[in-house]
C-alpha positions as CSV (number, residue, x, y, z in Angstrom):
1,M,27.6,-19.8,-9.6
2,P,23.8,-19.6,-8.9
3,V,21.6,-17.2,-11.0
4,V,19.4,-14.9,-8.8
5,V,16.6,-13.3,-10.5
6,V,14.7,-10.2,-9.2
7,E,12.3,-7.6,-10.9
8,S,14.2,-4.5,-11.4
9,P,17.8,-3.6,-12.3
10,A,18.1,-1.2,-9.4
11,K,17.1,-4.0,-7.0
12,A,19.5,-6.4,-8.8
13,K,22.3,-4.0,-8.3
14,T,21.8,-3.6,-4.5
15,I,21.4,-7.4,-4.1
16,N,24.5,-8.1,-6.1
17,K,26.4,-5.8,-3.8
18,Y,25.4,-7.8,-0.8
19,L,25.9,-11.3,-2.4
20,G,29.1,-10.6,-4.0
21,S,30.8,-12.2,-7.0
22,D,29.6,-15.8,-6.1
23,Y,26.2,-15.0,-7.6
24,T,24.9,-13.7,-10.9
25,V,22.0,-11.3,-10.3
26,L,19.7,-10.5,-13.2
27,A,16.4,-8.6,-13.6
28,S,13.2,-9.9,-15.2
29,Y,12.0,-6.3,-15.6
30,G,8.6,-7.1,-14.2
31,H,6.1,-9.7,-15.5
32,V,7.4,-11.7,-18.4
33,R,4.2,-13.4,-19.6
34,D,0.5,-12.3,-19.9
35,L,-2.7,-13.2,-21.5
36,P,-2.8,-12.2,-25.2
37,P,-5.7,-9.7,-25.8
38,K,-7.8,-11.9,-27.9
39,N,-10.6,-14.4,-27.7
40,G,-9.8,-17.7,-26.1
41,S,-7.0,-16.6,-23.8
42,V,-9.1,-17.9,-20.9
43,D,-11.5,-20.8,-21.5
44,P,-14.2,-21.3,-18.8
45,E,-15.4,-24.4,-20.6
46,E,-12.0,-26.1,-20.1
47,G,-11.5,-25.5,-16.5
48,F,-10.5,-21.8,-17.0
49,S,-7.4,-22.9,-18.9
50,M,-5.2,-20.0,-19.7
51,K,-2.9,-19.4,-22.7
52,W,0.2,-17.2,-22.0
53,E,2.6,-15.5,-24.2
54,I,5.9,-13.8,-23.4
55,A,5.7,-10.0,-24.0
56,S,7.8,-8.8,-26.9
57,D,10.0,-6.5,-24.7
58,S,10.5,-9.3,-22.2
59,K,11.9,-11.9,-24.6
60,K,15.4,-10.5,-24.4
61,H,15.4,-10.5,-20.6
62,V,14.2,-14.2,-20.5
63,K,16.9,-15.0,-23.0
64,A,19.6,-13.4,-20.9
65,I,18.5,-15.5,-17.9
66,A,18.3,-18.6,-20.0
67,D,21.9,-17.9,-21.3
68,A,23.2,-17.4,-17.8
69,L,21.7,-20.8,-16.8
70,K,23.8,-22.4,-19.4
71,E,27.0,-21.6,-17.4
72,D,25.4,-21.5,-13.9
73,G,23.4,-24.6,-13.0
74,E,21.1,-23.2,-10.3
75,L,18.3,-20.7,-10.4
76,I,17.1,-18.7,-7.3
77,L,13.9,-16.7,-7.7
78,A,14.0,-13.7,-5.5
79,T,11.1,-11.6,-6.7
80,D,8.9,-9.5,-4.3
81,P,7.2,-11.2,-1.3
82,D,3.6,-10.8,-2.5
83,R,1.1,-12.4,-4.8
84,E,2.5,-10.6,-7.9
85,G,6.1,-11.5,-7.0
86,E,5.2,-15.1,-6.6
87,A,3.5,-15.0,-10.0
88,I,6.6,-13.6,-11.7
89,S,8.7,-16.3,-10.2
90,W,6.1,-18.9,-11.4
91,H,6.0,-17.4,-14.9
92,L,9.8,-17.3,-15.1
93,E,10.2,-20.9,-14.1
94,E,7.4,-22.0,-16.6
95,A,8.9,-19.8,-19.4
96,L,12.5,-21.2,-18.7
97,R,11.2,-24.8,-18.6
98,N,9.5,-24.3,-22.0
99,R,12.8,-23.1,-23.4
100,K,14.5,-26.1,-22.0
101,A,16.8,-23.7,-20.0
102,I,15.9,-25.5,-16.8
103,K,16.7,-29.2,-17.0
104,A,15.4,-32.0,-14.8
105,D,18.4,-31.8,-12.5
106,T,18.6,-28.0,-12.3
107,P,18.1,-26.8,-8.8
108,V,15.3,-24.1,-8.6
109,S,14.4,-22.4,-5.3
110,R,12.5,-19.3,-4.1
111,V,13.7,-16.9,-1.5
112,V,11.7,-13.8,-0.1
113,F,12.8,-10.8,2.0
114,N,10.8,-7.8,3.2
115,A,13.7,-5.5,3.3
116,I,16.7,-5.1,1.0
117,T,19.4,-5.1,3.7
118,K,22.4,-7.3,3.8
119,S,21.1,-9.2,6.9
120,A,17.6,-9.7,5.3
121,V,19.1,-10.9,2.0
122,T,21.6,-13.3,3.5
123,E,19.0,-14.7,6.0
124,A,16.6,-15.4,3.0
125,M,19.4,-17.2,1.1
126,R,19.8,-19.5,4.0
127,N,16.1,-20.3,4.0
128,P,15.0,-21.1,0.4
129,R,11.7,-22.8,-0.4
130,Q,9.6,-23.7,-3.5
131,V,7.2,-21.4,-5.3
132,D,4.0,-21.1,-3.2
133,Q,1.3,-22.6,-5.4
134,D,-1.5,-21.2,-3.2
135,L,-0.3,-17.7,-4.0
136,V,0.1,-18.6,-7.7
137,E,-3.5,-20.0,-7.8
138,A,-4.8,-16.7,-6.1
139,Y,-3.0,-14.8,-8.9
140,L,-4.4,-17.0,-11.7
141,A,-7.9,-16.5,-10.2
142,R,-7.5,-12.7,-10.2
143,R,-6.0,-12.5,-13.6
144,A,-8.6,-14.8,-15.2
145,L,-11.3,-12.5,-13.7
146,D,-9.6,-9.5,-14.9
147,Y,-9.6,-10.9,-18.4
148,L,-13.1,-12.2,-18.4
149,V,-14.7,-9.1,-16.9
150,G,-12.6,-6.6,-18.9
151,F,-12.4,-8.3,-22.3
152,N,-16.0,-9.2,-22.4
153,L,-17.7,-6.1,-20.9
154,S,-15.5,-3.5,-22.4
155,P,-16.8,-4.0,-26.0
156,V,-20.3,-3.7,-24.6
157,L,-19.6,-0.4,-23.0
158,W,-18.0,0.9,-26.2
159,R,-21.2,0.1,-28.1
160,K,-23.7,1.3,-25.5
161,L,-21.7,4.3,-24.2
162,P,-19.6,5.9,-26.9
163,G,-16.5,7.4,-25.3
164,A,-16.4,5.0,-22.4
165,K,-12.9,3.7,-21.6
166,S,-13.2,0.2,-20.3
167,A,-14.7,-2.1,-17.7
168,G,-12.8,-4.0,-15.1
169,R,-13.0,-6.4,-12.2
170,V,-12.0,-3.6,-9.7
171,Q,-12.5,-0.3,-11.6
172,S,-16.2,-1.0,-12.4
173,V,-17.0,-1.7,-8.8
174,C,-15.1,1.4,-7.7
175,L,-17.0,3.5,-10.3
176,R,-20.2,2.3,-8.8
177,L,-19.1,3.4,-5.3
178,I,-18.1,6.9,-6.6
179,V,-21.4,7.2,-8.5
180,E,-23.5,6.2,-5.4
181,R,-21.5,8.7,-3.3
182,E,-22.0,11.5,-5.9
183,M,-25.8,10.7,-5.8
184,E,-25.8,11.1,-2.1
185,V,-24.0,14.4,-2.4
186,E,-26.5,15.6,-5.0
187,S,-29.5,14.6,-2.9
188,F,-28.1,16.3,0.2
189,R,-30.3,19.2,1.4
190,A,-28.4,21.9,3.3
191,Q,-30.0,22.9,6.6
192,E,-29.1,26.2,8.2
193,Y,-27.8,26.4,11.8
194,W,-25.9,28.9,13.8
195,S,-23.2,28.7,16.6
196,V,-22.6,31.4,19.2
197,K,-19.0,31.9,20.4
198,A,-17.4,34.5,22.7
199,L,-13.8,35.7,22.8
200,L,-12.9,36.0,26.6
201,T,-9.9,37.2,28.4
202,T,-8.4,35.7,31.6
203,P,-7.2,37.9,34.5
204,R,-3.6,37.3,33.2
205,G,-4.7,38.8,29.8
206,Q,-4.8,35.5,27.9
207,D,-7.5,35.3,25.2
208,F,-9.5,32.2,24.7
209,E,-12.7,31.2,22.8
210,A,-15.8,29.8,24.4
211,R,-18.8,28.2,22.7
212,L,-22.4,28.5,23.9
213,T,-23.6,25.0,24.8
214,V,-26.5,25.6,27.2
215,L,-29.3,28.2,26.7
216,G,-32.3,28.6,28.9
217,G,-31.3,25.6,31.0
218,K,-31.4,23.4,27.9
219,K,-28.3,21.8,26.3
220,L,-28.0,22.9,22.7
221,D,-28.1,20.5,19.8
222,K,-26.6,21.2,16.4
223,F,-29.8,22.7,14.8
224,D,-31.2,24.3,17.9
225,I,-30.2,27.8,16.7
226,P,-31.7,27.7,13.2
227,D,-31.5,31.3,12.0
228,A,-30.0,34.7,12.5
229,T,-32.9,36.0,14.7
230,A,-32.4,33.0,17.1
231,A,-28.7,33.7,17.1
232,E,-29.1,37.4,17.9
233,L,-31.4,36.4,20.9
234,A,-28.7,34.0,22.2
235,V,-26.1,36.7,21.9
236,Q,-28.2,39.1,23.9
237,A,-28.8,36.5,26.5
238,V,-25.0,36.1,26.9
239,T,-24.0,39.8,26.8
240,S,-26.7,40.8,29.2
241,R,-25.0,39.2,32.1
242,D,-21.6,38.6,33.6
243,L,-19.7,35.4,32.8
244,T,-17.8,33.5,35.4
245,V,-15.6,30.4,35.4
246,K,-17.3,27.8,37.4
247,S,-14.4,25.2,37.3
248,V,-11.2,24.4,35.5
249,E,-10.4,20.8,34.8
250,A,-7.0,19.6,33.7
251,K,-6.3,16.1,32.5
252,P,-3.1,14.6,31.5
253,A,-3.0,13.4,27.9
254,S,-0.7,11.0,26.1
255,R,-0.4,10.2,22.4
256,N,1.0,7.0,21.1
257,P,3.2,7.0,18.1
258,S,1.6,5.9,14.9
259,P,2.3,2.4,13.6
260,P,4.6,1.8,10.7
261,F,3.0,2.6,7.2
262,M,1.2,0.0,5.3
263,T,0.2,0.7,1.6
264,S,-3.0,2.7,2.3
265,T,-1.6,4.8,5.2
266,L,1.6,5.5,3.2
267,Q,-0.5,6.9,0.3
268,Q,-2.7,8.9,2.6
269,E,0.2,10.6,4.3
270,A,2.0,11.3,1.1
271,S,-1.1,12.9,-0.2
272,R,-1.7,14.9,2.9
273,K,1.9,16.1,3.4
274,F,3.2,16.4,-0.1
275,G,0.2,16.3,-2.4
276,F,1.3,13.1,-4.0
277,G,-1.1,10.9,-6.0
278,A,-1.2,7.1,-5.2
279,R,1.0,6.4,-8.3
280,Q,3.6,9.0,-7.4
281,A,3.8,7.8,-3.8
282,M,4.4,4.2,-4.8
283,Q,7.0,5.1,-7.4
284,V,9.0,7.0,-4.8
285,A,8.5,4.1,-2.4
286,Q,9.6,1.6,-4.9
287,R,12.9,3.5,-5.5
288,L,13.4,3.8,-1.7
289,Y,12.8,0.1,-1.4
290,E,15.2,-1.0,-4.2
291,A,17.9,1.2,-2.6
292,G,17.4,-0.6,0.7
293,H,16.0,2.4,2.7
294,I,12.6,1.0,3.5
295,T,10.8,-2.3,3.8
296,Y,8.4,-3.7,1.1
297,M,5.7,-1.1,0.6
298,R,2.9,-3.2,-0.9
299,T,1.6,-4.7,2.3
300,D,-1.1,-4.6,4.9
301,G,1.3,-5.7,7.6
302,I,2.8,-3.3,10.1
303,D,5.6,-5.6,11.4
304,M,9.2,-4.1,11.6
305,A,12.4,-5.8,10.8
306,P,14.3,-6.5,14.0
307,E,17.5,-4.7,12.6
308,A,15.4,-1.7,11.6
309,V,14.1,-1.4,15.2
310,T,17.5,-1.8,16.6
311,A,19.0,0.8,14.2
312,A,16.2,3.3,15.1
313,R,16.7,2.8,18.8
314,D,20.4,3.3,18.5
315,A,19.9,6.5,16.4
316,I,17.6,8.0,19.0
317,R,20.0,7.1,21.8
318,D,22.9,8.7,19.9
319,R,21.0,11.8,19.0
320,Y,18.8,12.5,22.0
321,G,20.2,10.4,24.8
322,A,19.2,7.2,26.6
323,D,16.3,8.9,28.4
324,Y,14.4,9.0,25.1
325,V,14.7,5.3,24.4
326,P,12.0,3.1,26.1
327,A,13.3,0.0,27.9
328,D,11.5,-2.3,25.4
329,P,10.7,-1.7,21.8
330,R,7.1,-1.0,20.9
331,M,5.6,-3.9,18.9
332,Y,2.7,-3.5,16.5
333,K,0.3,-6.1,15.4
334,N,-2.4,-6.2,12.7
335,K,-5.9,-6.1,14.1
336,A,-7.3,-8.5,11.5
337,K,-5.6,-11.6,10.3
338,N,-5.3,-12.1,6.6
C-alpha cells in the first residue's frame, strides 16, 4: 500500500477520501528541514554547501512517515505544485534516505495537481514523475540568499540602528521602495486648480452634470483655472448665456469578464471587498484549496481546470438557461511566459 505525503492534515483527509483504503495518506506539516540559525549553515567557500537540520516539531512527522514505509514499500510525494512544494518533497526524500527509511529498491515518485478534485488527483496518480531538480536548485539558491543576506546584515542593523528588526533578501528591497515613495510624497508640492461644473435638467426632467471643458475658445487643461477668482469668472461666463445641446452620441459598450484570480489579484480583490490583509486572504484561500473548492492559489497562471469550466457552464445553464452560456468557453492565457 503506497504512502502518499502532502503538506497539511486537511489536504491529507480530502485526498485520502478520493484515493480510498489502497493508500496511506500522511501530512508532513510543511517544511521538515531548514538551515540552523548559526554561522556556517551556508558556506560560500565550499560551493555554497548547505547544512540542514530537521525542525524539532517535524521529527515526529518524519518518524510517522518512516514508520509507515516499513510496512508500505512505496513513497509518493504529493506536495504543492510550486517551488516550495518541490522543495518539501526533496527535503522529505533526503531526510528519509538519511534515516534509511528509503532503501535502494524503494519506489519514490512525485505527483502534482493544481486542484484537489477526484479527477485531478486520480489523473496525477496516473502520471508520476521524479522530483524536479531545476525547481529544487531554484529553491536552494533563494534559501541560500535568504540566509546570507539576513544572517549577515541583520546584526549590522542591530548595531547601527537600535530597534531595527532585521534585513532580508526581499524585505530590504521592499523597504527601499517604500522609503523612496515616501520621499516622493514628502517632496510633492500641491498646486491649486479649480473645476467648473453645472447641474442641468433635460426636457424630460432628468438631471445630469456637465463639466466646463472649453472657455473662450480654448480647451481647458487641468491647471488653467488656477484660483477662485478665475473660477468665478468662468461661472459668470457660463451663467450669462443659454446652454444648448449640440449633439448626443451613443456608443455600444461591452465589458469582458475578468480572468481567473492569480495570487496578486486575489489579494487585491480580497482587500478591496472584504478589507483582508494578504496573510488573511491566503489563509482563507489555503483552507478553500485543501477542501477542494478552488485551484492552487500561489500562482501567476490563469489557466482553469477543464472540469471546473464544465461545472461552471453547467451551473449557469441550470440556473439561468442556455442563452447565457456561450457556444465555446472563454480561454485565458498569461501575457508573459515564465
